[in-house]
C-alpha positions as CSV (number, residue, x, y, z in Angstrom):
1,M,234.6,-71.7,-23.3
2,R,236.3,-68.5,-22.4
3,M,232.8,-67.0,-21.5
4,K,232.2,-69.8,-19.0
5,V,235.6,-69.3,-17.3
6,L,234.8,-65.6,-16.9
7,M,231.4,-66.3,-15.5
8,K,232.9,-68.8,-12.9
9,K,235.5,-66.1,-11.8
10,K,232.8,-63.5,-11.4
11,V,230.7,-65.9,-9.2
12,F,233.7,-66.7,-7.1
13,K,234.5,-63.1,-6.5
14,I,230.9,-62.4,-5.5
15,T,230.9,-65.3,-3.1
16,L,234.2,-64.2,-1.6
17,I,232.8,-60.7,-1.0
18,L,229.7,-62.1,0.7
19,V,231.8,-64.3,3.0
20,L,234.1,-61.4,3.9
21,C,231.1,-59.2,4.7
22,G,229.6,-61.9,7.0
23,V,232.9,-62.3,8.9
24,G,233.2,-58.5,9.3
25,A,229.6,-58.3,10.6
26,F,230.3,-61.1,13.1
27,W,233.3,-59.3,14.5
28,L,231.5,-56.1,14.7
29,I,228.6,-57.7,16.6
30,S,231.0,-59.5,18.9
31,A,232.9,-56.3,19.7
32,F,229.6,-54.5,20.4
33,K,228.4,-57.2,22.8
34,S,231.7,-57.2,24.6
35,D,231.6,-53.5,25.1
36,S,228.0,-53.6,26.4
37,T,228.5,-56.4,28.9
38,P,228.5,-55.0,32.5
39,V,231.8,-55.3,34.4
40,L,231.6,-57.5,37.5
41,E,232.8,-55.4,40.3
42,N,232.8,-55.5,44.1
43,Q,231.1,-53.1,46.5
44,V,233.2,-51.7,49.3
45,V,231.2,-51.2,52.6
46,T,232.4,-49.4,55.7
47,V,231.7,-51.3,59.0
48,Q,229.7,-49.1,61.2
49,R,227.5,-49.3,64.3
50,G,223.7,-49.3,64.3
51,D,220.6,-50.8,65.7
52,L,219.5,-54.2,64.5
53,A,216.1,-55.9,65.0
54,I,214.5,-59.2,64.0
55,D,210.8,-58.9,63.5
56,I,207.7,-60.8,62.4
57,T,205.6,-58.9,59.9
58,A,202.0,-59.3,58.9
59,S,199.1,-57.2,57.7
60,G,196.0,-56.2,59.6
61,N,193.4,-53.5,60.1
62,L,193.1,-50.9,62.8
63,A,190.3,-51.2,65.4
64,L,189.2,-49.0,68.3
65,S,190.8,-50.5,71.4
66,V,188.8,-48.7,74.1
67,T,185.0,-48.8,73.7
68,E,182.5,-49.0,76.6
69,D,178.8,-49.8,76.7
70,L,177.1,-47.3,79.1
71,A,174.0,-48.8,80.8
72,F,171.2,-47.4,83.0
73,E,171.8,-48.1,86.7
74,M,168.1,-48.4,87.4
75,A,164.8,-49.2,85.7
76,G,162.5,-46.4,84.5
77,T,161.3,-44.3,81.6
78,V,163.8,-42.6,79.4
79,E,163.2,-38.9,79.7
80,E,165.8,-37.5,77.2
81,I,168.7,-38.6,75.0
82,L,171.2,-35.7,74.7
83,V,173.6,-37.0,72.1
84,E,173.7,-38.5,68.6
85,E,175.8,-41.2,67.0
86,G,179.2,-39.8,65.9
87,E,179.0,-36.9,68.3
88,S,182.2,-36.0,70.3
89,V,181.7,-35.7,74.1
90,K,183.7,-34.7,77.1
91,E,184.3,-36.6,80.3
92,G,181.4,-36.1,82.8
93,Q,179.0,-34.9,80.1
94,V,175.4,-36.1,80.6
95,L,174.4,-38.3,77.7
96,A,170.9,-39.6,78.7
97,K,168.6,-39.3,81.7
98,L,165.6,-41.1,83.2
99,D,162.3,-39.7,84.6
100,T,163.1,-39.3,88.3
101,S,159.5,-39.5,89.6
102,E,159.6,-43.2,90.0
103,W,163.1,-43.1,91.5
104,D,161.9,-40.6,94.2
105,T,159.0,-42.9,95.1
106,E,161.3,-45.9,95.3
107,L,163.7,-44.0,97.6
108,T,160.8,-43.1,100.0
109,N,159.7,-46.7,100.2
110,L,163.2,-47.9,100.8
111,E,163.7,-45.4,103.6
112,R,160.5,-46.7,105.3
113,D,161.6,-50.3,104.9
114,E,164.9,-49.4,106.7
115,L,163.1,-47.7,109.6
116,Q,160.7,-50.7,110.0
117,A,163.7,-53.1,110.0
118,E,165.4,-51.1,112.6
119,I,162.3,-51.1,114.8
120,N,161.9,-54.9,114.5
121,L,165.5,-55.3,115.5
122,K,165.1,-53.2,118.6
123,N,162.0,-55.2,119.7
124,A,163.8,-58.5,119.1
125,E,166.8,-57.4,121.1
126,R,164.6,-56.2,124.0
127,A,162.7,-59.6,124.1
128,L,166.0,-61.5,124.2
129,E,167.3,-59.2,127.0
130,Q,164.3,-59.9,129.2
131,A,164.4,-63.6,128.5
132,E,168.1,-63.7,129.6
133,E,167.2,-61.8,132.8
134,G,164.6,-64.5,133.5
135,T,161.5,-62.3,133.2
136,S,159.1,-61.4,130.5
137,T,156.5,-58.7,130.4
138,A,152.9,-59.1,129.1
139,I,150.6,-56.2,128.9
140,T,146.8,-56.9,128.9
141,G,144.7,-53.8,129.0
142,D,145.7,-51.7,132.0
143,I,147.3,-54.7,133.8
144,T,151.0,-55.4,133.4
145,A,152.1,-58.9,134.3
146,R,155.6,-60.1,134.8
147,T,156.4,-63.8,134.5
148,T,159.6,-65.7,135.2
149,T,161.1,-68.1,132.7
150,T,164.4,-69.9,132.3
151,D,163.3,-72.0,129.3
152,P,166.5,-72.4,127.2
153,D,164.5,-73.1,124.1
154,Q,162.6,-69.9,124.4
155,I,165.9,-68.0,124.8
156,R,167.2,-69.7,121.7
157,I,164.1,-68.5,119.7
158,Y,164.7,-64.9,120.9
159,E,168.4,-65.2,119.7
160,L,167.3,-66.4,116.3
161,Q,164.8,-63.6,116.0
162,V,167.5,-61.0,116.7
163,K,169.8,-62.5,114.0
164,L,166.9,-62.5,111.6
165,A,166.1,-58.8,112.4
166,E,169.8,-57.9,112.0
167,G,169.9,-59.5,108.5
168,R,166.7,-57.8,107.4
169,L,168.1,-54.4,108.6
170,E,171.3,-55.0,106.7
171,D,169.3,-55.9,103.5
172,A,167.2,-52.7,103.9
173,Q,170.2,-50.5,104.4
174,K,172.0,-52.1,101.4
175,A,169.0,-51.6,99.2
176,L,168.6,-48.0,100.2
177,Q,172.3,-47.3,99.7
178,E,172.3,-48.9,96.2
179,A,169.3,-46.8,95.2
180,Q,170.9,-43.6,96.5
181,D,174.2,-44.4,94.7
182,A,172.4,-45.2,91.5
183,S,172.1,-42.3,89.1
184,P,169.2,-41.6,86.7
185,E,171.7,-40.2,84.3
186,I,174.3,-41.7,82.0
187,T,177.5,-39.7,81.8
188,A,180.7,-40.0,79.7
189,P,183.5,-41.7,81.6
190,F,186.2,-40.2,79.3
191,D,186.6,-37.9,76.3
192,G,185.5,-39.7,73.2
193,F,182.7,-40.0,70.6
194,I,179.4,-41.8,70.5
195,T,179.4,-45.0,68.3
196,A,175.8,-46.1,69.1
197,V,172.6,-44.8,70.6
198,N,170.3,-47.7,71.5
199,V,167.2,-46.0,73.1
200,S,164.9,-43.1,72.5
201,G,162.9,-40.8,74.7
202,G,159.9,-42.5,76.3
203,D,161.3,-46.0,76.2
204,E,160.8,-48.2,79.2
205,V,164.1,-49.7,80.2
206,K,165.3,-52.2,82.8
207,K,168.3,-51.9,85.1
208,G,171.4,-52.7,83.0
209,T,170.0,-51.7,79.6
210,V,172.7,-50.3,77.4
211,G,171.8,-46.8,76.4
212,V,174.8,-45.6,74.4
213,T,178.3,-46.8,73.5
214,I,181.3,-44.5,73.6
215,A,184.8,-45.0,72.2
216,D,188.2,-43.3,72.7
217,P,189.3,-42.0,69.3
218,S,193.0,-41.9,70.3
219,K,193.5,-45.5,71.1
220,F,193.7,-48.2,68.4
221,E,194.7,-51.8,68.1
222,A,195.3,-54.3,65.3
223,D,195.0,-58.1,65.1
224,I,197.4,-60.2,63.0
225,L,198.0,-63.9,62.4
226,V,201.4,-65.3,63.4
227,S,202.5,-68.8,62.2
228,E,203.0,-71.7,64.6
229,M,206.8,-71.5,63.8
230,D,207.0,-67.8,65.0
231,I,204.5,-67.7,67.8
232,P,207.0,-69.0,70.4
233,K,209.1,-65.9,69.8
234,V,206.2,-63.4,70.5
235,K,206.0,-62.2,74.1
236,L,203.3,-60.2,75.9
237,G,204.4,-56.6,76.3
238,G,206.9,-56.9,73.4
239,D,207.7,-54.0,71.2
240,A,206.1,-53.6,67.8
241,G,205.7,-51.1,65.0
242,V,202.6,-50.4,63.0
243,E,202.9,-48.8,59.5
244,V,199.8,-47.2,58.1
245,D,199.5,-48.0,54.4
246,A,197.6,-44.7,53.8
247,M,200.5,-42.7,55.2
248,E,203.7,-43.7,53.7
249,G,206.7,-43.5,56.0
250,L,204.6,-43.3,59.2
251,S,205.4,-46.0,61.8
252,L,203.6,-46.0,65.1
253,P,205.1,-47.7,68.2
254,A,203.0,-50.4,69.7
255,K,202.9,-53.1,72.3
256,V,201.8,-56.8,72.2
257,T,198.7,-56.9,74.5
258,H,197.2,-60.4,73.7
259,I,198.3,-63.7,72.3
260,S,195.5,-66.1,71.6
261,P,195.9,-69.5,73.4
262,T,193.9,-71.2,70.6
263,A,194.9,-71.7,67.0
264,T,193.2,-70.4,63.9
265,I,193.4,-73.2,61.3
266,Q,192.6,-72.3,57.6
267,S,193.3,-74.8,54.8
268,G,195.6,-76.8,57.1
269,V,197.7,-73.7,58.0
270,V,198.1,-73.1,61.7
271,N,198.2,-69.5,62.9
272,Y,197.7,-67.7,66.2
273,K,195.9,-64.3,66.6
274,V,198.1,-61.6,68.2
275,K,196.8,-58.2,69.2
276,V,199.0,-55.1,69.4
277,E,197.9,-51.7,70.8
278,V,199.1,-48.6,69.0
279,Q,200.5,-45.5,70.7
280,P,198.4,-42.4,70.1
281,L,199.3,-40.3,67.0
282,E,200.0,-37.3,69.1
283,T,202.7,-39.2,71.0
284,V,204.4,-40.1,67.7
285,V,204.4,-36.5,66.5
286,Q,206.1,-35.4,69.7
287,G,208.6,-38.2,69.4
288,Q,209.4,-37.2,65.8
289,Q,209.9,-33.6,66.8
290,Q,212.4,-34.6,69.6
291,A,214.2,-37.0,67.2
292,G,214.5,-34.2,64.7
293,Q,216.0,-31.9,67.2
294,Q,218.5,-34.6,68.2
295,A,219.4,-35.3,64.6
296,T,220.3,-31.6,64.0
297,Q,222.8,-31.8,66.9
298,Q,224.6,-34.8,65.3
299,T,227.0,-34.9,62.3
300,P,225.3,-35.5,58.9
301,Q,227.4,-38.6,58.2
302,G,225.6,-41.7,59.5
303,Q,222.3,-40.0,60.2
304,E,220.8,-39.9,56.8
305,G,219.0,-43.2,57.2
306,Q,217.5,-42.2,60.6
307,Q,216.3,-38.8,59.3
308,R,214.6,-40.5,56.4
309,R,212.8,-42.8,58.7
310,T,211.5,-40.0,61.0
311,S,210.8,-37.3,58.4
312,A,207.3,-38.4,57.5
313,T,205.1,-35.3,57.6
314,I,201.7,-35.9,59.1
315,P,199.0,-33.6,57.6
316,Q,197.0,-31.6,60.1
317,N,193.7,-33.2,59.0
318,F,195.1,-36.8,59.1
319,Q,193.8,-39.0,61.8
320,L,193.7,-42.7,62.5
321,R,190.4,-44.4,61.6
322,Q,188.9,-47.8,62.3
323,G,189.6,-50.2,59.4
324,L,192.7,-48.6,58.0
325,T,195.1,-51.2,56.5
326,V,198.4,-51.5,58.5
327,T,201.5,-53.6,58.4
328,V,202.5,-54.8,61.9
329,S,206.1,-55.7,62.7
330,I,206.6,-57.4,66.0
331,I,210.2,-57.2,67.4
332,V,211.3,-60.6,68.6
333,Q,215.0,-59.7,69.1
334,E,216.8,-56.4,69.1
335,K,220.3,-55.1,69.7
336,N,221.5,-51.5,69.8
337,D,224.8,-49.9,68.9
338,V,226.4,-53.0,67.4
339,L,228.8,-53.5,64.5
340,L,226.9,-54.3,61.3
341,V,227.8,-55.6,57.8
342,P,225.6,-56.6,54.9
343,N,224.8,-60.3,54.7
344,G,226.3,-60.4,51.3
345,A,229.8,-59.6,52.7
346,I,229.9,-62.8,54.8
347,I,231.3,-66.1,53.4
348,T,230.3,-69.2,55.4
349,Q,232.3,-72.4,55.2
350,G,231.1,-75.1,57.5
351,R,230.8,-73.5,60.9
352,Q,233.2,-70.6,60.2
353,S,232.4,-67.2,58.7
354,H,234.8,-65.0,56.8
355,V,234.8,-61.6,55.2
356,Q,237.2,-60.0,52.8
357,V,238.8,-56.9,54.4
358,M,240.3,-54.1,52.3
359,S,243.3,-52.4,53.9
360,P,244.1,-48.7,53.4
361,D,246.8,-49.7,50.8
362,G,244.2,-51.6,48.7
363,T,245.3,-55.1,49.6
364,I,242.6,-57.6,50.5
365,E,242.7,-60.0,53.5
366,E,240.4,-62.8,54.3
367,R,239.5,-62.7,58.0
368,T,237.5,-65.0,60.3
369,I,234.7,-63.3,62.2
370,T,232.1,-64.2,64.8
371,T,228.5,-63.2,64.1
372,G,225.5,-62.5,66.3
373,I,221.9,-61.9,65.2
374,S,220.9,-61.1,61.7
375,N,217.9,-60.0,59.7
376,W,217.1,-60.2,56.0
377,Q,219.7,-57.5,55.3
378,Y,222.4,-57.1,58.0
379,T,224.4,-59.2,60.4
380,E,225.8,-58.3,63.8
381,I,229.6,-58.8,64.1
382,T,230.7,-59.7,67.7
383,D,234.4,-60.4,66.9
384,G,236.9,-60.0,64.1
385,L,236.1,-56.5,62.8
386,S,236.4,-53.0,64.0
387,E,234.3,-49.9,63.3
388,G,235.6,-48.1,60.3
389,E,237.2,-51.0,58.5
390,K,236.1,-51.7,54.9
391,V,234.8,-55.1,53.7
392,I,234.1,-56.4,50.2
393,V,230.5,-57.3,49.1
394,P,230.6,-59.3,45.9
395,Q,228.2,-57.9,43.3
396,A,226.5,-59.8,40.5
397,T,226.5,-57.1,37.9
398,T,227.5,-53.5,38.5
399,S,228.9,-50.7,36.4
400,T,230.5,-48.6,39.1
401,S,231.8,-49.2,42.6
402,T,230.2,-47.4,45.5
403,T,231.1,-47.0,49.1
404,Q,228.2,-47.1,51.6
405,Q,228.3,-44.5,54.4
406,G,226.3,-44.3,57.5
407,P,224.3,-47.0,59.3
408,P,222.2,-49.4,57.2
409,G,219.0,-47.7,56.0
410,G,217.0,-50.9,56.2
411,M,217.2,-51.3,59.9
412,F,214.1,-51.0,62.0
413,I,214.2,-48.7,65.0
414,P,211.2,-48.8,67.4
415,G,209.1,-45.7,67.0
416,M,210.4,-45.0,63.5
417,G,209.5,-46.2,60.0
418,R,211.4,-48.9,58.2
């Protein structure tokens, strides 16, 4: 009996020890979790001025925007092709030429046609002049006979013959002038490179046959699709930016040059094709150099974001190529030098907007504000705040509080990257 009592006491003690260990482990785990939970804190942001833009973004591919088919101005036999596909050429350079022997013969025949038309006109004018004077001259052998006529029908015939002769002379002169102006050679209208050669030496060609195609390697464009909801905001001549995926940080200024009047419908989705023309790469390099010089003259505070957007280094061997993937951002609304705050700082209740303003002594005041345009990250403040004031941006989970200095880095500035 005593043995059973001792056994029960021992089991009780073991059970008690296990329970106490479990409770201790629970408290240790709870304490560890409590210490590892991030503290919810607010971010303090300084209200500053900057440029704000609302844009429509879509992807596309670069294409050569200036290409020209160069055709022969006359029919003939191709004597020589002086270029190959892919070759760079200069303005005025001869690219192809025809055998001129046929052209010389044609010029001679046209000159004779002009002379004969001029003779015919002189004879018709003389006949009309004599008819109007009431006499006409007929020569038979060695005898010259003059007759008198006042027949109005005959005079009318002479008048029509004069008009007919005048028209034929004009046609002959025009044909001769066109032949003289036409060239047996195809020359480059601008500096560029040859994208296609369509004929070979010895080929017989007609007038208007395309011999070669030339393109300007410095001018590119890109097509994108814009939704039916956004297309009313896009305007011809509007500013845009083109970011080249192959060159991170490089943004090329561009202009909207065409908006398709017809829709492109795919799987029930309505879009419209929009074309933008890109400024040459050399222009961007010059603009970046000027922007860098201006940045060095300004104070470091507030310029870090702009310097990052203009500091993309373009390798010497880098050049734009047809087919490169690009991201096009069309500016639909833009304001410069306006007060900006992050969207997260604004509290909207009904039709009123508020922000929490932190005073220098650390107290927080809720203030009503008036807003302007906004993009995905920042909002323009038109009334209620002053530059330099600090506002609270509630944060979901942060471990430290930071203060943002300088203009927002996510703003888009034409001619710069995002």
